[in-house]
C-alpha positions in Angstrom: -28.5 -65.1 76.8 -31.2 -67.6 76.2 -29.8 -69.5 73.2 -28.2 -72.5 74.4 -25.5 -72.5 71.7 -24.6 -68.6 73.1 -24.7 -70.1 77.0 -22.1 -72.2 75.9 -19.6 -70.5 73.9 -19.9 -68.0 77.1 -18.7 -71.0 79.4 -22.4 -72.1 80.7 -22.2 -76.1 81.8 -26.3 -77.0 80.9 -27.7 -80.3 81.8 -28.5 -80.6 78.1 -25.8 -79.7 75.3 -27.1 -77.7 72.5 -26.4 -79.5 69.0 -26.0 -78.8 65.5 -24.0 -80.9 62.9 -20.9 -80.0 60.2 -22.7 -80.3 56.7 -26.4 -80.5 58.1 -27.4 -78.8 55.5 -26.3 -81.3 52.4 -26.7 -84.1 50.1 -28.2 -86.9 52.7 -31.6 -84.7 52.9 -34.1 -85.4 50.2 -35.0 -81.7 50.1 -31.4 -80.3 49.7 -31.3 -82.4 46.4 -34.0 -81.2 45.5 -32.8 -77.7 46.1 -29.5 -78.2 44.5 -31.1 -79.5 41.3 -33.2 -76.2 40.9 -30.5 -74.3 41.7 -28.3 -76.0 38.3 -25.2 -76.5 40.0 -23.6 -76.0 43.6 -21.7 -72.2 42.8 -25.1 -71.6 41.5 -26.7 -72.3 44.6 -24.4 -70.6 46.6 -24.9 -67.4 45.1 -28.6 -67.6 45.1 -28.8 -66.1 48.3 -32.9 -67.3 48.2 -31.9 -70.8 47.6 -28.7 -71.1 50.1 -31.3 -69.9 52.9 -33.9 -72.7 52.2 -31.5 -75.2 52.2 -30.0 -73.7 55.5 -33.3 -73.4 56.7 -34.1 -77.3 56.0 -31.9 -79.3 59.2 -33.5 -76.7 61.1 -37.1 -77.3 60.0 -36.6 -81.2 59.9 -34.6 -81.6 63.3 -35.0 -78.3 65.7 -31.0 -77.9 65.6 -30.1 -75.4 68.3 -27.6 -73.5 65.5 -28.3 -73.2 61.6 -24.4 -73.1 59.5 -24.2 -70.4 56.3 -24.8 -72.4 53.5 -21.0 -71.7 51.5 -18.1 -73.0 50.6 -14.6 -72.3 51.9 -13.2 -72.1 48.8 -15.6 -68.8 47.7 -12.6 -66.5 49.2 -10.1 -67.6 46.8 -12.9 -67.0 43.4 -13.5 -63.7 45.2 -9.6 -63.1 45.9 -9.8 -63.4 41.4 -9.0 -67.7 41.6 -10.9 -69.2 39.1 -13.0 -71.7 40.4 -15.3 -74.5 39.3 -16.3 -78.0 40.4 -16.0 -81.5 38.7 -18.6 -83.9 39.5 -17.9 -86.8 41.5 -14.3 -85.3 41.8 -14.6 -81.9 43.5 -13.3 -78.7 43.6 -11.0 -77.0 40.9 -9.3 -74.0 41.3 -6.5 -72.0 39.1 -3.3 -72.6 40.8 -1.0 -69.8 43.1 2.7 -70.5 43.1 4.4 -67.7 41.9 5.2 -63.8 42.8 3.4 -63.2 40.2 0.4 -65.2 40.1 -0.2 -63.9 44.2 0.4 -60.2 43.0 -2.0 -61.2 40.1 -4.1 -61.7 43.5 -7.3 -58.8 44.1 -7.5 -56.6 47.1 -9.2 -57.1 49.9 -11.1 -54.6 49.7 -12.8 -55.7 46.3 -13.8 -59.6 47.5 -17.4 -57.8 48.5 -18.3 -57.5 44.7 -18.5 -61.4 44.3 -19.5 -62.2 48.3 -22.2 -59.8 48.5 -24.9 -62.7 47.7 -23.3 -64.6 50.4 -24.3 -61.6 52.7 -27.8 -61.2 51.7 -28.2 -65.0 52.2 -26.6 -64.1 56.0 -29.5 -61.2 56.2 -32.5 -63.8 55.0 -31.6 -66.3 57.5 -31.2 -63.8 60.5 -34.6 -62.6 59.8 -36.0 -66.3 59.4 -34.2 -68.5 61.6 -36.3 -69.4 64.9 -35.7 -66.9 67.5 -34.3 -69.4 69.9 -31.3 -70.5 67.2 -28.1 -69.6 66.9 -26.8 -68.5 63.3 -23.1 -69.6 62.6 -20.8 -68.0 59.9 -17.9 -69.6 59.0 -14.3 -69.3 57.0 -11.9 -71.5 56.0 -8.7 -71.5 57.9 -5.8 -70.0 55.7 -3.5 -72.9 55.5 -6.6 -75.3 54.2 -7.6 -72.8 51.9 -4.0 -71.7 50.5 -3.8 -75.6 50.0 -6.7 -75.8 47.6 -5.1 -72.9 46.0 -1.3 -74.5 45.5 -2.7 -77.4 44.5 -5.1 -75.8 42.1 -7.5 -79.4 43.8 -7.6 -81.3 47.1 -5.0 -83.2 47.9 -4.2 -86.2 50.2 -1.1 -85.3 52.1 -1.5 -81.0 51.2 2.2 -81.8 49.5 2.4 -79.0 46.9 1.2 -76.7 49.9 4.0 -78.3 51.9 6.4 -77.8 49.1 6.0 -74.4 48.1 6.4 -73.7 52.0 9.5 -75.3 51.7 10.7 -74.1 48.8 9.3 -70.4 48.6 8.6 -69.4 52.0 7.9 -65.8 51.2 5.2 -66.4 48.4 3.6 -68.8 50.8 3.6 -66.6 53.4 2.1 -64.1 50.9 -0.6 -66.5 50.1 -2.0 -67.2 54.1 -1.0 -63.4 54.9 -3.8 -62.2 51.8 -6.3 -65.0 53.2 -5.9 -63.8 56.7 -7.1 -60.5 55.8 -9.7 -61.6 53.5 -11.2 -64.0 56.3 -11.1 -60.9 58.8 -13.1 -59.1 56.3 -15.0 -61.7 55.1 -16.0 -62.8 58.6 -16.7 -59.6 59.9 -19.6 -58.8 56.7 -21.2 -62.0 58.0 -21.0 -60.9 60.9 -22.5 -57.4 60.2 -25.0 -58.7 58.6 -26.7 -61.1 61.3 -24.3 -63.9 61.8 -24.0 -64.6 65.8 -21.7 -66.6 66.2 -18.0 -67.8 63.3 -16.1 -70.8 62.7 -12.6 -71.1 61.6 -12.3 -74.4 59.7 -9.0 -76.0 59.2 -9.9 -79.1 58.1 -5.6 -79.7 56.9 -4.4 -78.5 60.2 -3.3 -82.0 61.0 -0.5 -82.1 58.4 1.0 -79.3 60.3 3.3 -80.4 62.2 5.7 -78.9 65.5 6.7 -75.0 64.7 5.3 -75.6 61.3 1.1 -76.2 63.4 2.1 -72.5 65.6 2.8 -70.5 62.7 0.5 -71.8 60.0 -2.3 -73.2 62.1 -2.3 -71.3 65.4 -1.0 -68.0 64.5 -3.6 -67.2 61.6 -6.3 -68.4 63.7 -5.1 -66.2 66.8 -4.9 -63.2 64.4 -8.5 -63.5 62.7 -9.8 -64.0 66.6 -8.1 -61.1 67.7 -9.4 -58.8 64.8 -12.9 -60.0 65.1 -12.8 -59.7 68.9 -11.9 -56.0 68.3 -14.4 -55.0 66.0 -17.1 -57.1 67.5 -17.0 -57.5 70.9 -19.1 -60.1 72.2 -19.1 -62.3 69.2 -18.1 -65.8 69.9 -15.5 -67.5 67.7 -15.3 -71.4 67.1 -11.9 -72.9 65.9 -11.7 -76.1 64.4 -8.0 -77.6 63.8 -8.8 -80.8 62.6 -6.7 -84.4 63.9 -4.4 -81.8 65.3 -4.3 -84.4 68.0 -2.0 -82.8 70.8 -2.3 -79.4 69.1 -5.7 -79.2 70.8 -4.5 -78.8 74.1 -3.6 -75.4 75.2 -5.0 -74.0 71.2 -8.0 -72.0 73.4 -5.4 -69.8 75.3 -3.3 -69.3 72.0 -5.5 -68.3 70.2 -8.3 -66.5 72.2 -10.8 -68.4 70.5 -14.2 -69.2 72.4 -14.4 -73.0 71.7 -12.5 -76.0 70.4 -14.1 -77.8 67.9 -12.7 -82.1 67.8 -12.7 -84.1 65.9 -13.0 -88.3 66.6 -9.7 -89.1 66.0 -9.5 -88.1 70.4 -11.4 -89.8 72.5 -14.2 -87.4 74.5 -12.5 -88.8 77.8 -9.3 -87.5 76.8 -10.8 -84.2 75.4 -12.8 -83.5 78.2 -9.2 -83.3 80.3 -7.2 -81.6 78.2 -9.0 -79.2 76.2 -12.1 -78.2 78.2 -10.6 -77.5 81.4 -9.9 -74.3 79.2 -13.3 -73.4 77.8 -16.6 -74.6 75.5 -15.3 -77.7 73.4 -17.7 -78.8 70.3 -18.1 -82.3 69.2 -16.8 -85.4 68.4 -19.0 -88.2 67.5 -17.6 -89.7 64.2 -19.8 -89.3 61.4 -19.9 -92.8 60.2 -22.3 -93.4 62.6 -24.5 -91.4 60.6 -24.3 -94.4 57.9 -24.4 -97.3 60.3 -27.3 -96.2 62.8 -28.2 -99.0 65.6 -26.8 -99.5 69.3 -23.4 -98.2 68.7 -24.9 -94.5 67.3 -27.2 -94.1 70.6 -24.5 -95.8 73.5 -21.5 -93.3 71.6 -23.7 -90.5 71.6 -24.7 -90.8 75.2 -20.9 -91.6 76.4 -19.7 -88.4 74.7 -22.1 -86.3 76.4 -21.1 -87.7 79.5 -17.7 -87.4 79.3 -17.9 -83.6 78.6 -20.7 -83.1 81.0 -18.8 -81.4 83.8 -17.8 -78.2 81.6 -18.9 -76.2 78.5 -19.9 -78.4 75.8 -21.8 -78.3 72.3 -22.6 -81.8 70.4 -21.5 -82.2 67.1 -19.9 -84.5 65.0 -16.3 -84.7 64.5 -16.3 -84.2 61.1 -19.3 -83.3 58.1 -22.0 -86.0 57.8 -21.3 -87.7 54.3 -23.9 -88.3 51.7 -24.7 -91.7 52.6 -25.8 -91.2 55.9 -29.4 -92.1 56.8 -31.6 -89.0 58.1 -33.5 -90.9 60.8 -30.1 -92.0 62.3 -29.8 -88.1 62.8 -33.2 -88.0 64.9 -31.7 -91.3 66.4 -28.4 -89.1 67.3 -30.6 -85.8 68.8 -33.0 -88.0 71.0 -29.9 -89.6 72.8 -28.1 -85.9 73.3 -31.9 -84.4 74.8 -31.8 -87.6 77.2 -34.8 -89.9 74.6 
């Protein structure tokens, strides 16, 4: 095993942690904006294997990250299951809502999603051929709870209120949606692995709004089911879990779900996470993405402090959230130099 990301995921402590960045292929890069304009719109870019592979490769060429993550979107799965999906400029995604038993029954069975998602698998195949030999290819999907919040509300919401309301008002429909998404995610990630993904990541962006027993049932348990199925079907493929803003829920997340690595947001300190989370396995994170905008010595100092805090165990350096469109590409270079000792 020579790839640094895979070493970290296997529990190896390295003098210099491997590094990649959430949303590293994105609007902060001029080359991405040019390719997106060529594609016409965001969904057309996602479903064009050649162009999606191109934007995935762009940050690898520019920065030499240790991993590339497939360019796609977490809402492609509900679209493949039969939900209408479109994007409103400046406002984000919109979906047809699923809030009743009849609407749930109209979703497609999981074995029919490949009809829509086959271009995504082709993107993975292209990347598997074209990435540098030292670069790890990461596939991904949204966690069932997070994806369900969009399907239930028809859009992103501040507090995930519509999903909580359905959970409390019609538990059978709510859990039916999560079950369908859990099975769909297992299939989707398996197909990505068959196409060449070496690692998969489960993004639970809204996990933090689940509390107590709800966190266990609707964040931890679906992640556990997905991870167990992936490891049964594809022995040796590592899984990264990202229950964003889980707080104390990060503690024990490795053991409860079976993931090989827990990704951390920047609402927890690296010092705390090294003591409470890293003791159970690899961690990923957790520089605030605002440093990619503001830069300066604070960026360098905080980067070095995170590397130092996690130096006693397996660590993959990353942001605590995706890089934002207003980030300065030069700050990414400064961050990488600080991680690698520059």
